[in-house]
Every structure is written in C-alpha cells, then in structure tokens.
C-alpha positions as a printed NumPy array, in Angstrom:
array([[ -22.321,  -98.328,   64.259],
       [ -25.343,  -96.193,   65.157],
       [ -27.414,  -97.029,   68.254],
       [ -30.472,  -97.755,   66.069],
       [ -28.521, -100.07 ,   63.781],
       [ -27.093, -101.887,   66.814],
       [ -30.59 , -102.486,   68.169],
       [ -31.689, -103.778,   64.764],
       [ -28.809, -106.265,   64.6  ],
       [ -29.511, -107.463,   68.131],
       [ -33.225, -107.91 ,   67.423],
       [ -32.375, -109.751,   64.208],
       [ -30.054, -112.101,   66.05 ],
       [ -32.703, -112.715,   68.679],
       [ -35.318, -113.456,   66.033],
       [ -32.951, -115.912,   64.335],
       [ -32.261, -117.649,   67.645],
       [ -35.986, -117.93 ,   68.324],
       [ -36.557, -119.36 ,   64.841],
       [ -33.839, -121.955,   65.355],
       [ -35.342, -122.893,   68.727],
       [ -38.802, -123.266,   67.238],
       [ -37.531, -125.375,   64.36 ],
       [ -35.587, -127.558,   66.773],
       [ -38.776, -128.501,   68.589],
       [ -40.874, -129.246,   65.508],
       [ -41.582, -132.882,   64.671],
       [ -39.272, -132.699,   61.671],
       [ -36.343, -131.744,   63.898],
       [ -36.983, -134.403,   66.502],
       [ -34.675, -137.394,   66.513],
       [ -36.632, -140.039,   64.625],
       [ -37.791, -143.266,   66.253],
       [ -35.452, -146.201,   65.677],
       [ -36.948, -149.004,   63.623],
       [ -34.986, -151.989,   62.342],
       [ -35.679, -155.584,   61.223],
       [ -35.285, -158.062,   64.049],
       [ -32.026, -159.962,   64.01 ],
       [ -32.445, -163.719,   63.86 ],
       [ -30.662, -166.586,   65.535],
       [ -30.178, -164.808,   68.882],
       [ -31.293, -166.592,   72.015],
       [ -30.389, -166.89 ,   75.623],
       [ -27.966, -169.641,   76.685],
       [ -29.771, -172.956,   76.828],
       [ -32.863, -171.594,   75.061],
       [ -34.857, -174.052,   73.005],
       [ -37.613, -171.65 ,   71.933],
       [ -38.691, -171.934,   68.271],
       [ -38.332, -168.973,   65.917],
       [ -41.188, -166.507,   66.307],
       [ -41.121, -165.388,   62.693],
       [ -38.846, -164.198,   59.917],
       [ -37.094, -160.829,   59.899],
       [ -39.601, -159.626,   57.302],
       [ -42.44 , -160.199,   59.763],
       [ -40.757, -158.716,   62.847],
       [ -39.518, -155.161,   63.42 ],
       [ -37.821, -153.777,   66.538],
       [ -38.979, -150.248,   67.445],
       [ -37.759, -147.571,   69.846],
       [ -40.247, -144.689,   69.904],
       [ -39.387, -141.061,   70.617],
       [ -41.059, -141.58 ,   74.009],
       [ -38.426, -144.225,   74.849],
       [ -40.826, -147.142,   74.575],
       [ -39.656, -150.446,   73.092],
       [ -41.929, -152.572,   70.929],
       [ -41.832, -155.503,   68.591],
       [ -43.919, -154.829,   65.479],
       [ -45.262, -158.055,   63.992],
       [ -47.448, -159.117,   61.082],
       [ -49.904, -161.89 ,   61.971],
       [ -49.269, -165.222,   60.317],
       [ -51.887, -166.664,   57.986],
       [ -55.09 , -167.34 ,   59.95 ],
       [ -53.546, -166.   ,   63.166],
       [ -55.779, -164.1  ,   65.608],
       [ -54.939, -162.005,   68.642],
       [ -54.728, -164.905,   71.099],
       [ -52.504, -166.94 ,   68.778],
       [ -50.237, -163.933,   68.197],
       [ -49.978, -163.466,   71.949],
       [ -49.039, -167.133,   72.401],
       [ -46.383, -166.951,   69.672],
       [ -44.676, -163.767,   70.804],
       [ -45.412, -163.633,   74.536],
       [ -45.682, -167.284,   75.497],
       [ -49.321, -167.141,   76.576],
       [ -52.736, -165.617,   75.948],
       [ -52.73 , -163.341,   79.023],
       [ -50.895, -160.61 ,   77.081],
       [ -53.682, -160.284,   74.495],
       [ -55.511, -157.425,   76.251],
       [ -52.346, -155.354,   76.584],
       [ -51.456, -155.965,   72.938],
       [ -54.912, -154.79 ,   71.901],
       [ -54.564, -151.68 ,   74.088],
       [ -51.239, -150.857,   72.399],
       [ -52.954, -150.927,   69.016],
       [ -55.932, -148.657,   69.587],
       [ -58.065, -151.35 ,   71.189],
       [ -58.334, -153.497,   68.067],
       [ -58.803, -157.22 ,   68.659],
       [ -59.288, -158.259,   65.023],
       [ -56.009, -158.629,   63.161],
       [ -55.711, -157.796,   59.452],
       [ -53.291, -159.731,   57.247],
       [ -50.307, -157.65 ,   56.18 ],
       [ -50.709, -155.063,   58.962],
       [ -48.082, -154.675,   61.684],
       [ -49.129, -154.674,   65.323],
       [ -47.102, -153.419,   68.287],
       [ -46.267, -155.771,   71.148],
       [ -44.84 , -154.028,   74.277],
       [ -41.315, -155.089,   75.172],
       [ -42.214, -156.138,   78.744],
       [ -44.699, -158.732,   77.438],
       [ -42.347, -160.431,   74.998],
       [ -40.749, -163.824,   75.52 ],
       [ -37.266, -163.433,   76.939],
       [ -35.648, -164.632,   73.712],
       [ -37.462, -161.905,   71.782],
       [ -36.505, -159.24 ,   74.32 ],
       [ -32.875, -160.118,   73.707],
       [ -33.354, -159.951,   69.93 ],
       [ -35.106, -156.563,   70.126],
       [ -32.226, -155.101,   72.13 ],
       [ -29.59 , -156.644,   69.865],
       [ -31.407, -155.258,   66.816],
       [ -31.794, -151.691,   68.065],
       [ -28.534, -151.389,   69.98 ],
       [ -26.063, -153.222,   67.758],
       [ -23.061, -151.963,   69.755],
       [ -24.331, -153.411,   73.026],
       [ -22.355, -156.342,   74.377],
       [ -22.313, -158.724,   77.313],
       [ -19.165, -158.913,   79.396],
       [ -18.408, -160.632,   82.67 ],
       [ -18.969, -157.399,   84.643],
       [ -22.45 , -156.763,   83.217],
       [ -24.345, -155.598,   80.152],
       [ -22.598, -152.762,   78.292],
       [ -25.173, -150.447,   76.692],
       [ -24.483, -147.63 ,   74.242],
       [ -27.175, -144.953,   74.345],
       [ -29.203, -143.934,   71.305],
       [ -30.681, -140.455,   70.962],
       [ -34.413, -140.128,   70.401],
       [ -37.055, -137.578,   71.351],
       [ -37.007, -133.803,   71.156],
       [ -33.553, -133.497,   72.73 ],
       [ -32.007, -136.434,   70.916],
       [ -30.748, -137.926,   74.183],
       [ -31.227, -141.186,   76.035],
       [ -33.046, -141.692,   79.344],
       [ -31.423, -143.564,   82.232],
       [ -34.856, -144.299,   83.724],
       [ -35.934, -146.083,   80.534],
       [ -32.618, -147.92 ,   80.192],
       [ -33.211, -149.28 ,   83.696],
       [ -36.745, -150.289,   82.721],
       [ -35.603, -152.104,   79.563],
       [ -32.715, -154.038,   81.044],
       [ -33.806, -154.61 ,   84.659],
       [ -37.587, -154.609,   84.356],
       [ -38.105, -151.557,   86.562],
       [ -37.144, -147.918,   86.125],
       [ -36.585, -147.527,   89.862],
       [ -33.192, -149.182,   89.391],
       [ -31.937, -146.094,   87.538],
       [ -30.271, -144.67 ,   90.65 ],
       [ -28.204, -147.813,   91.242],
       [ -27.112, -147.829,   87.602],
       [ -26.259, -144.141,   87.826],
       [ -24.16 , -144.674,   90.942],
       [ -22.488, -147.771,   89.492],
       [ -21.355, -145.734,   86.477],
       [ -20.444, -142.571,   88.343],
       [ -23.034, -140.513,   86.441],
       [ -24.473, -137.215,   87.605],
       [ -27.484, -136.746,   85.327],
       [ -30.361, -138.971,   84.263],
       [ -29.984, -138.117,   80.563],
       [ -27.52 , -139.903,   78.306],
       [ -25.727, -138.385,   75.34 ],
       [ -25.902, -140.378,   72.079],
       [ -23.069, -142.889,   72.056],
       [ -22.528, -142.702,   75.824],
       [ -21.715, -146.14 ,   77.251],
       [ -22.741, -147.497,   80.627],
       [ -22.699, -150.842,   82.395],
       [ -25.711, -152.494,   84.032],
       [ -24.398, -154.838,   86.773],
       [ -25.511, -158.499,   86.591],
       [ -27.523, -158.485,   89.833],
       [ -29.929, -155.905,   88.376],
       [ -30.437, -157.438,   84.932],
       [ -33.508, -159.231,   83.648],
       [ -32.922, -163.01 ,   83.631],
       [ -32.314, -163.212,   79.869],
       [ -29.58 , -160.554,   79.909],
       [ -28.158, -161.917,   83.149],
       [ -27.901, -165.323,   81.491],
       [ -25.888, -163.939,   78.575],
       [ -23.593, -162.092,   81.004],
       [ -23.158, -165.251,   83.093],
       [ -22.285, -167.223,   79.942],
       [ -19.608, -164.66 ,   79.145],
       [ -18.273, -165.014,   82.672],
       [ -18.22 , -168.788,   82.332],
       [ -16.363, -168.465,   79.056],
       [ -13.71 , -166.252,   80.622],
       [ -13.449, -168.532,   83.643],
       [ -12.982, -171.563,   81.406],
       [ -10.301, -169.767,   79.402],
       [  -8.447, -168.867,   82.588],
       [  -8.932, -172.292,   84.16 ],
       [ -11.139, -170.949,   86.947],
       [ -14.501, -172.115,   88.191],
       [ -17.625, -171.161,   86.223],
       [ -19.208, -167.874,   87.203],
       [ -22.459, -168.157,   89.135],
       [ -25.77 , -166.655,   88.162],
       [ -27.432, -164.122,   90.449],
       [ -30.515, -164.766,   92.534],
       [ -33.59 , -166.403,   91.038],
       [ -35.754, -163.812,   89.244],
       [ -39.424, -163.437,   90.059],
       [ -42.613, -162.371,   88.363],
       [ -45.903, -161.089,   89.724],
       [ -49.32 , -161.618,   88.152],
       [ -52.407, -159.749,   89.28 ],
       [ -56.031, -160.616,   89.988],
       [ -59.134, -159.662,   91.926],
       [ -61.691, -161.52 ,   94.019],
       [ -64.448, -160.662,   96.469],
       [ -61.852, -159.517,   99.016],
       [ -60.174, -157.117,   96.597],
       [ -57.171, -156.862,   94.283],
       [ -54.044, -158.921,   94.822],
       [ -50.706, -159.894,   93.314],
       [ -49.787, -163.533,   92.767],
       [ -46.263, -164.822,   93.328],
       [ -45.419, -168.437,   92.585],
       [ -42.931, -169.914,   95.012],
       [ -39.685, -171.244,   93.581],
       [ -37.704, -174.225,   94.921],
       [ -36.13 , -173.49 ,   98.285],
       [ -38.209, -170.356,   98.951],
       [ -40.178, -169.684,  102.122],
       [ -43.303, -167.627,  102.662],
       [ -41.629, -165.447,  105.281],
       [ -38.502, -164.288,  103.471],
       [ -39.404, -164.786,   99.81 ],
       [ -42.872, -163.235,   99.948],
       [ -43.563, -161.213,  103.096],
       [ -40.158, -159.553,  103.485],
       [ -39.587, -159.073,   99.775],
       [ -42.945, -157.709,   98.67 ],
       [ -44.444, -155.998,  101.737],
       [ -41.37 , -154.328,  103.227],
       [ -42.013, -155.862,  106.656],
       [ -38.793, -156.909,  108.393],
       [ -39.573, -156.983,  112.126],
       [ -40.41 , -160.441,  113.436],
       [ -43.941, -159.745,  114.805],
       [ -44.92 , -158.005,  111.546],
       [ -43.461, -160.737,  109.342],
       [ -45.136, -163.51 ,  111.313],
       [ -48.55 , -161.8  ,  111.38 ],
       [ -48.491, -160.989,  107.653],
       [ -47.397, -164.54 ,  106.811],
       [ -50.493, -165.877,  108.587],
       [ -52.749, -163.356,  106.833],
       [ -51.317, -164.054,  103.373],
       [ -51.447, -167.821,  103.948],
       [ -55.119, -167.581,  104.861],
       [ -55.845, -165.494,  101.748],
       [ -53.933, -168.004,   99.585],
       [ -55.606, -171.152,  101.028],
       [ -52.319, -172.353,  102.53 ],
       [ -52.933, -174.633,  105.484],
       [ -49.303, -175.169,  106.5  ],
       [ -46.796, -172.354,  105.869],
       [ -43.912, -174.814,  106.332],
       [ -45.137, -177.108,  103.559],
       [ -46.089, -175.042,  100.513],
       [ -45.778, -176.767,   97.116],
       [ -43.382, -175.261,   94.584],
       [ -45.201, -172.986,   92.087],
       [ -48.089, -172.457,   94.494],
       [ -49.746, -169.109,   93.791],
       [ -49.394, -166.889,   96.848],
       [ -51.885, -163.997,   96.94 ],
       [ -50.611, -160.69 ,   98.324],
       [ -53.31 , -158.015,   98.825],
       [ -52.601, -154.687,   97.153],
       [ -52.774, -152.819,  100.457],
       [ -49.8  , -154.841,  101.712],
       [ -47.619, -154.46 ,   98.614],
       [ -44.749, -152.029,   98.433],
       [ -45.613, -149.496,   95.696],
       [ -42.897, -150.701,   93.314],
       [ -44.597, -154.114,   93.086],
       [ -48.032, -152.786,   92.157],
       [ -49.089, -152.949,   88.492],
       [ -47.6  , -150.323,   86.194],
       [ -49.871, -147.281,   86.196],
       [ -51.368, -147.93 ,   89.634],
       [ -51.72 , -144.531,   91.387],
       [ -49.56 , -145.507,   94.367],
       [ -46.834, -146.915,   92.158],
       [ -46.995, -143.894,   89.852],
       [ -46.636, -141.559,   92.846],
       [ -43.633, -143.556,   94.044],
       [ -41.953, -143.48 ,   90.634],
       [ -42.523, -139.749,   90.253],
       [ -40.906, -139.179,   93.647],
       [ -37.909, -141.285,   92.618],
       [ -37.492, -139.418,   89.374],
       [ -37.775, -136.05 ,   91.104],
       [ -35.249, -136.867,   93.831],
       [ -33.01 , -138.6  ,   91.29 ],
       [ -32.364, -135.235,   89.634],
       [ -30.252, -134.213,   92.631],
       [ -26.733, -135.57 ,   92.999],
       [ -23.748, -134.303,   94.919],
       [ -21.837, -131.717,   92.893],
       [ -19.044, -131.177,   95.434],
       [ -15.657, -132.745,   94.75 ],
       [ -13.004, -132.715,   97.434],
       [  -9.576, -134.303,   97.363],
       [  -8.897, -136.001,  100.683],
       [ -12.212, -134.597,  102.04 ],
       [ -10.682, -131.182,  102.56 ],
       [ -13.425, -128.753,  103.637],
       [ -15.902, -131.581,  104.371],
       [ -17.623, -132.02 ,  107.729],
       [ -18.908, -135.444,  108.764],
       [ -21.415, -135.572,  111.632],
       [ -21.336, -139.039,  113.216],
       [ -24.012, -140.449,  115.481],
       [ -24.363, -143.822,  117.204],
       [ -27.817, -145.039,  118.146],
       [ -29.137, -145.3  ,  121.718],
       [ -26.731, -145.181,  124.679],
       [ -27.024, -144.439,  128.386],
       [ -30.114, -146.079,  129.857],
       [ -31.221, -146.981,  126.311],
       [ -29.185, -150.011,  125.227],
       [ -31.145, -150.447,  121.977],
       [ -31.56 , -153.959,  120.612],
       [ -30.283, -156.583,  123.036],
       [ -29.765, -160.309,  122.439],
       [ -27.803, -162.738,  124.611],
       [ -26.101, -159.89 ,  126.436],
       [ -25.079, -158.051,  123.254],
       [ -26.148, -154.41 ,  123.516],
       [ -26.592, -152.458,  120.318],
       [ -25.47 , -149.21 ,  121.974],
       [ -22.004, -150.543,  122.814],
       [ -21.056, -151.964,  119.429],
       [ -22.402, -149.224,  117.179],
       [ -20.63 , -146.649,  119.349],
       [ -17.387, -148.565,  118.795],
       [ -17.928, -148.464,  115.014],
       [ -18.55 , -144.721,  115.233],
       [ -15.275, -144.242,  117.134],
       [ -13.421, -146.277,  114.502],
       [ -14.881, -144.166,  111.697],
       [ -13.897, -140.994,  113.561],
       [ -10.331, -142.259,  114.071],
       [  -9.955, -143.266,  110.408],
       [ -11.312, -139.98 ,  109.073],
       [  -9.06 , -137.94 ,  111.336],
       [  -5.914, -139.974,  110.632],
       [  -6.37 , -140.647,  106.885],
       [  -8.314, -137.663,  105.539],
       [  -8.621, -133.914,  106.01 ],
       [ -12.303, -134.108,  107.002],
       [ -13.608, -132.341,  110.061],
       [ -15.492, -134.799,  112.305],
       [ -18.283, -133.892,  114.708],
       [ -19.922, -136.489,  116.942],
       [ -23.262, -136.321,  118.708],
       [ -22.459, -138.556,  121.697],
       [ -19.547, -139.574,  123.916],
       [ -19.061, -142.407,  126.39 ],
       [ -17.067, -141.133,  129.357],
       [ -14.657, -138.216,  129.168],
       [ -12.687, -139.02 ,  126.023],
       [ -12.907, -140.57 ,  122.556],
       [ -11.142, -143.879,  122.199],
       [ -11.355, -147.162,  120.335],
       [ -11.47 , -150.184,  122.631],
       [  -9.214, -152.858,  121.126],
       [ -11.342, -155.828,  122.162],
       [ -13.775, -158.18 ,  120.475],
       [ -16.396, -158.352,  123.222],
       [ -16.893, -154.875,  124.635],
       [ -17.333, -153.953,  128.317],
       [ -20.755, -152.804,  129.471],
       [ -21.3  , -149.069,  129.848],
       [ -24.225, -146.683,  130.344],
       [ -22.112, -143.531,  130.365],
       [ -23.18 , -142.094,  127.   ],
       [ -24.246, -138.474,  126.789],
       [ -25.408, -136.207,  123.97 ],
       [ -22.844, -133.449,  123.43 ],
       [ -25.242, -130.527,  123.474],
       [ -24.525, -127.355,  125.444],
       [ -24.846, -128.345,  128.248],
       [ -24.368, -132.119,  127.637],
       [ -27.294, -134.459,  128.267],
       [ -26.646, -137.782,  130.075],
       [ -29.029, -140.132,  128.271],
       [ -31.649, -140.898,  130.896],
       [ -34.587, -140.728,  128.482],
       [ -34.338, -142.349,  125.062],
       [ -36.811, -139.994,  123.327],
       [ -35.087, -136.864,  124.613],
       [ -31.735, -138.365,  123.646],
       [ -32.883, -138.851,  120.045],
       [ -34.387, -135.385,  119.703],
       [ -31.343, -133.631,  121.136],
       [ -29.224, -135.411,  118.516],
       [ -31.023, -133.71 ,  115.635],
       [ -31.052, -130.373,  117.414],
       [ -27.279, -130.747,  117.801],
       [ -26.792, -131.805,  114.157],
       [ -28.856, -128.83 ,  112.965],
       [ -26.782, -126.466,  115.094],
       [ -23.486, -127.814,  113.738],
       [ -24.849, -127.639,  110.189],
       [ -26.116, -124.058,  110.445],
       [ -22.817, -122.787,  111.921],
       [ -20.818, -124.442,  109.132],
       [ -23.066, -123.102,  106.373],
       [ -22.865, -119.579,  107.806],
       [ -19.065, -119.771,  107.76 ],
       [ -18.428, -121.719,  104.539],
       [ -21.652, -121.385,  102.583],
       [ -22.008, -124.774,  100.882],
       [ -24.537, -127.107,  102.575],
       [ -23.426, -130.069,  100.452],
       [ -20.082, -130.088,  102.272],
       [ -21.805, -131.546,  105.345],
       [ -23.091, -135.124,  105.706],
       [ -24.752, -136.946,  108.603],
       [ -24.561, -140.645,  109.477],
       [ -26.316, -142.448,  112.335],
       [ -25.042, -145.999,  113.011],
       [ -27.326, -148.72 ,  114.417],
       [ -27.784, -152.495,  114.587],
       [ -31.238, -153.829,  113.784],
       [ -33.614, -156.259,  115.47 ],
       [ -35.448, -158.052,  112.643],
       [ -36.877, -161.433,  111.783],
       [ -34.069, -163.912,  112.647],
       [ -34.006, -165.328,  109.108],
       [ -32.652, -162.008,  107.79 ],
       [ -29.043, -160.937,  107.651],
       [ -27.098, -157.933,  106.527],
       [ -26.833, -154.171,  106.418],
       [ -29.665, -151.847,  105.481],
       [ -29.8  , -148.068,  105.054],
       [ -32.663, -145.656,  105.69 ],
       [ -32.986, -142.252,  104.044],
       [ -35.733, -139.609,  104.497],
       [ -38.722, -139.773,  102.128],
       [ -39.556, -136.226,  101.034],
       [ -43.291, -136.891,  101.304],
       [ -43.009, -137.764,  105.006],
       [ -41.284, -134.571,  106.166],
       [ -44.142, -132.131,  105.688],
       [ -45.083, -129.692,  108.421],
       [ -43.372, -127.81 ,  111.238],
       [ -41.657, -129.583,  114.104],
       [ -40.777, -128.404,  117.601],
       [ -40.103, -130.114,  120.917],
       [ -41.133, -128.482,  124.176],
       [ -40.119, -128.897,  127.79 ],
       [ -37.463, -127.626,  130.164],
       [ -34.924, -130.265,  129.14 ],
       [ -34.935, -128.846,  125.594],
       [ -35.181, -125.161,  126.515],
       [ -32.052, -125.492,  128.669],
       [ -29.904, -126.342,  125.619],
       [ -28.244, -123.725,  123.414],
       [ -29.057, -125.774,  120.272],
       [ -32.802, -125.577,  120.961],
       [ -32.525, -121.86 ,  121.7  ],
       [ -30.848, -121.267,  118.321],
       [ -33.624, -122.937,  116.337],
       [ -36.445, -124.483,  118.368],
       [ -38.689, -125.056,  115.343],
       [ -37.868, -126.597,  111.965],
       [ -39.672, -126.934,  108.653],
       [ -38.359, -127.805,  105.217],
       [ -39.546, -126.539,  101.811],
       [ -40.525, -129.158,   99.232],
       [ -37.441, -128.571,   97.079],
       [ -35.134, -129.061,  100.058],
       [ -36.907, -132.29 ,  100.985],
       [ -36.696, -133.685,   97.459],
       [ -33.049, -132.691,   97.143],
       [ -32.287, -134.284,  100.5  ],
       [ -33.89 , -137.566,   99.442],
       [ -31.796, -137.645,   96.265],
       [ -28.487, -136.761,   97.944],
       [ -29.173, -139.149,  100.818],
       [ -29.909, -142.002,   98.428],
       [ -26.633, -141.397,   96.611],
       [ -24.746, -141.391,   99.929],
       [ -26.539, -144.538,  101.153],
       [ -25.861, -146.408,   97.917],
       [ -22.169, -145.587,   98.254],
       [ -22.14 , -147.001,  101.796],
       [ -24.02 , -150.182,  100.862],
       [ -21.745, -150.654,   97.831],
       [ -18.592, -150.242,   99.913],
       [ -19.845, -152.775,  102.475],
       [ -20.691, -155.262,   99.724],
       [ -17.198, -154.923,   98.186],
       [ -15.758, -156.004,  101.532],
       [ -17.981, -159.058,  101.707],
       [ -20.236, -157.672,  104.437],
       [ -23.718, -159.197,  104.193],
       [ -26.325, -156.863,  102.7  ],
       [ -30.078, -157.095,  103.249],
       [ -31.326, -159.179,  100.289],
       [ -34.307, -156.998,   99.314],
       [ -34.124, -153.241,   98.87 ],
       [ -31.161, -152.42 ,  101.138],
       [ -31.77 , -148.658,  100.741],
       [ -35.214, -147.633,  102.029],
       [ -37.024, -144.3  ,  102.318],
       [ -39.005, -145.198,  105.442],
       [ -39.484, -147.815,  108.124],
       [ -42.498, -150.128,  107.853],
       [ -43.676, -151.336,  111.252],
       [ -47.025, -152.321,  112.748],
       [ -48.663, -151.507,  109.383],
       [ -47.509, -147.923,  109.648],
       [ -44.696, -146.028,  107.94 ],
       [ -42.364, -143.415,  109.368],
       [ -38.998, -141.73 ,  108.978],
       [ -36.736, -141.935,  112.066],
       [ -36.687, -138.648,  113.984],
       [ -32.929, -138.285,  113.669],
       [ -33.477, -138.025,  109.881],
       [ -36.951, -136.516,  109.681],
       [ -36.12 , -133.321,  111.586],
       [ -32.501, -133.123,  110.411],
       [ -31.502, -130.127,  108.246],
       [ -28.335, -131.7  ,  106.785],
       [ -29.056, -132.409,  103.09 ],
       [ -27.258, -135.771,  102.799],
       [ -28.122, -138.029,  105.724],
       [ -28.711, -141.678,  106.423],
       [ -29.292, -144.19 ,  109.189],
       [ -27.211, -147.346,  108.726],
       [ -28.234, -150.656,  110.282],
       [ -24.955, -152.583,  110.117],
       [ -26.475, -156.004,  110.831],
       [ -29.385, -157.872,  112.42 ],
       [ -28.724, -158.654,  116.074],
       [ -31.566, -161.182,  116.089],
       [ -29.578, -163.31 ,  113.616],
       [ -26.925, -165.494,  115.249],
       [ -24.332, -165.061,  112.487],
       [ -24.657, -161.285,  112.436],
       [ -24.557, -161.093,  116.224],
       [ -21.382, -163.17 ,  116.38 ],
       [ -19.698, -161.01 ,  113.744],
       [ -20.571, -157.774,  115.503],
       [ -18.675, -159.035,  118.552],
       [ -15.414, -159.08 ,  116.575],
       [ -13.195, -156.022,  116.195],
       [ -12.266, -157.155,  112.653],
       [ -15.881, -156.894,  111.481],
       [ -16.374, -153.512,  113.136],
       [ -13.157, -152.247,  111.526],
       [ -14.297, -153.493,  108.111],
       [ -17.577, -151.644,  108.505],
       [ -15.755, -148.474,  109.579],
       [ -13.377, -148.624,  106.606],
       [ -16.284, -149.21 ,  104.221],
       [ -17.986, -146.088,  105.589],
       [ -14.85 , -144.008,  105.073],
       [ -14.479, -145.368,  101.539],
       [ -18.099, -144.485,  100.798],
       [ -17.611, -140.902,  102.012],
       [ -14.49 , -140.574,   99.859],
       [ -16.385, -141.884,   96.83 ],
       [ -19.336, -139.611,   97.515],
       [ -16.958, -136.67 ,   97.255],
       [ -15.184, -137.927,   94.146],
       [ -12.379, -140.147,   95.455],
       [ -12.857, -143.431,   93.598],
       [ -10.204, -145.653,   95.157],
       [ -10.917, -148.542,   97.542],
       [  -9.998, -147.368,  101.023],
       [  -7.861, -149.571,  103.216],
       [  -6.186, -148.342,  106.37 ],
       [  -2.496, -148.859,  107.055],
       [  -3.399, -151.057,  110.028],
       [  -5.526, -153.338,  107.868],
       [  -2.795, -153.642,  105.226],
       [  -0.253, -154.58 ,  107.878],
       [  -2.614, -157.141,  109.422],
       [  -3.35 , -158.646,  105.988],
       [   0.353, -158.914,  105.18 ],
       [   1.055, -160.565,  108.536],
       [  -1.781, -163.049,  107.952]])
C-alpha cells in the first residue's frame, strides 16, 4: 500500500469514527425516556388510600435527566389544588406542580400534567417505581433495583437511584459501599440492593413485610421496621427562613431535633441550641412538648443536607459529595500485602483527653490501637506504623480497667514526650507525612497507605455510639507550617516543614476517606457496636457554632484517613463498655475487617483468640 493511500484510509476511518460519535450524541441516538401506564392495585402494607385514578389517566415517567414524574390528566372539574390533594395528599404541592409544567395554574381537560415524584403520596411513589422498574423486588435484606439506561450514555445514575429510593442523593455513597461498587454509573440491567435503614418509609414498609413473611414461614419473630422517618417543611417569618419538624411520639428536642438537624453533638452546644430553637418555636417547657408540635429550626443552624432542594448551601454540599464520590480505592491486596497502616491514638502524656469518673480517653484508645497493631501483624501481611508509644515497648494489657499512665511519646526523630497537647498533635501529622512520603518514594502508589486516629468522644450524655470524621476538601485550602524550636529539632519537620494540597488531591482524599470510614462504621455495626444515630460519617466537627477539620487530618498527606470516635465517654453505657477488654477487642477486630474490605477482602474478620473464646463460652 502506498504512503498516500495509507493516509487516506486512516483519515477515512477517523472521519467515520467522528461521524459515529456525533450520531451517538444526537437526540435520536439518546436512550429514550421511559414512559408506561401506572400499575394499579399496588399499595404499601396497611395502606387504606383510595385509588388516585385509572391507568388511562396516570403515566409513570423517567426522563433522560433521571427525573421521575407521574403524568396525570385532571378529572372532570378538577383544578390545580384539587389535583394536588388527590395525588400529593394536600394543597401545599400545588406551586411545585405548576412550576414543573411551565408555570401554568389553569388545567385543561385531556392534557397531562407532570407531578414530581418527591411530592407524590407514598402509595403513588410505590406504583411509579413498580411501573417503571418491573423487575424490582422487595426482599428481607432490602429493595433490589435493576437499573434502566436513559440519557446520552444509556446508563443509570447511582445518585438518582439514592434520591428516588431514600429521598436524598447524598446516600449514594452508602449504597455504593453496600454493593461493593466502584463507579457512580450503572449499566442497564445492573442490580443493586438498597438496605432497609436507608429506604423511604413506603419501600421500607414493603421490605419489612417481606421480612415478616419470611419470619412467619420460618417460625421466627416478625422483623422490625427501622427508625421512624421524618419530614421537613419550610417557612419564613420576620426573623428569617426556617425548617419545621413535627415531633413524633417518644422524641425529644435535644436528640431528635438539635443533634439530628444541626450537627451539634457537644453538650454545651446542644443545650444552648435547644433553648434557642425552643424560644423560636414558642415552646415554654422543652421537657413537655406536645406530639406533632412544629419545631422551627433557623436555616443558619441547619446542616446543608436538610435545607430545601436547590438552596445554594445544599447545592454546594451535594456537588462536593458528587465530586469526591468519583474517587474510590482501586488497590486490591490479598492479605494486605504491600499495604501500610499508620495507627494513631488520641492524646497521651499530660493530655488525658476526655475524662469521666476516672476513665481517661488516652489510656483506652491507646489499648485499642495496640490491639489493632497486634491483629494486623499476626493475621495479615500489612506493615504497621504507629505515631505514639507508652513506655519502651508495644504490648496489649490484658485487663478490663487499665492502669494510669502518662508515659506516651510521639515517635518522631527524636521522640517527643507529650508535655504539650498542641505540639503532640502537630508532630503526629508531621510524622505521618514523613512515613507516607518515604513509602511513596520507594513503592510509588499512595493508595497503599492509610491513616487511622482512634479517639473516644465527649458528647451530650444522651448520645451513644461510634462516629467517624473525614477531611472536607473545602476546609483544607491554603499552606500550613508550624514554627518553633520544638518542631525544627525534628527530622520530620526538616523534611517537609510546609504543606499544601491541590484541589484534586483534596477531593480525592475526601472520597477515599469516606469509603474507608464507611467500611469501619459498617464493620462495627455488624458486631453490634453502637453507632451514632445521625450521620455517623462526618466531614467536619461542628462546635461553638464553628466548623473545622481536626489537625491530624487537615494537614495529613495520606489520601485515605479518618478519625474514629469509638464511643461517647459522657454516656454511662459507653463508658462502662470501654472499660472491658472484650469491647476493645471487638472494636479492634472491626477495624481490621474494615481495612481488609477496603482492600478487597470481603470476609468477616474474626481472630483465632475470639473464636476460641466464643467456643469456650
């Protein structure tokens, strides 16, 4: 073949490829929206809601932008308010329905009008899903969804699946982790499971009914239904915009409103905000609030995920979640070969951390760290680095109540006996960064290093359970450097006294850290360890009406990192548990299991010692 002819063939092939690409992105080539008549006779268990209309009047629609709607013809003489009452259960949805139909408020007989999925009565939400996704099914372990391809790529969206079935797209990361997925896009026909605790009430009810059916068939007790769902309405008065939450039976202002919706967890913050919200809501006695009382929560106190859809702060939060959610760990390692785990325990030395009734945080979290180190070194091939040591050796003390000690030091070069808590914290991240940079220079893959700092919290005494903190990308801007002779004397500071992180690295770190944290929280939950009831994985600490990322995470160069609060020392039950070696061993084994799962090992981890103890018991 001549050189000129070869060029002509190559250019022709390129032109054909470009033509195919162009055609693939034209509207005609896009996967069409899904539109199907609404199935009838489907309702949630125990539902006594009348039929909303015949199948001829109602159409289920999935647009190529992944939005769900019910298309409905108005009944004879039916106006916008009446349509809203029939399909949404009240007139408050009328404005949103009008907005979804070009602003029209006058309905024309025979025309179909779109009603957004989120506004529909629960029974209709179930029917829309059953109509569009006929292969979906409820099982005792959750709602099984089979993806449909729409849009220019003909693929599904995990974010939108989370929004449909849980009510909020921010739950996509938990669904992704639960199903062992790497990407946020779903191939047509791909099946995933949404766990019951995340589901909207109507889907959760169907799943619970399936569980009850199986339990009855096996002679067991009926399956329980997850926690009571909640709904926020919104309003505005002379003092500004607010959300309204109506208290349910057995709920308290402190835990069910302040902790849940504002993110406050420390006792002084919770108490102060409860007084402020009570005053705004005309509540005279916070211990005697009638059920269904409307509690007003000012917008400036709300966590962004509870603001109205489209609010700038919520939109910024959701964009950040989507961006960081694109990054997941790609490294797989059998038996953690080639993996380095940097372990840290909070406080130590003169800094005992949280302290209640003679229980020092520093002692018990250090013991958990030593147990994790021992398990990793005896059951896996991981390399373990620790930031602190108590005394001259590493050992697990086989006691429930631990002896007092202030001998902790940070293992920098030279070591630093912890005589100043701030210096002790900063030298930890300098040490972690030094370990990380040496490993990357030798082995090249930064994702083969993870960092975990173990703590015990001091929160409002009504709260129990573990909570994880990861670094929000938006709060790690700038350049950071510590000065003073105590830092300059350490080799780790001399190697890299100043740190800064590009935006991509920060976003990637948030995504990887969230995946790691979700694995740890999941492993703890599987062992029956109490988990913080609201948002157990958090991107920042909220305290004294300010937000921050702990220094040990904020200045840390390791991509996947987290700070784990194993329990709340201010709670009597948690404090009692922490003083038992069995609890501390369970936490340690859960951490090891989570690390194994993060790197692709899916089995439940249980040490030989635990198996022997269980058999003996």
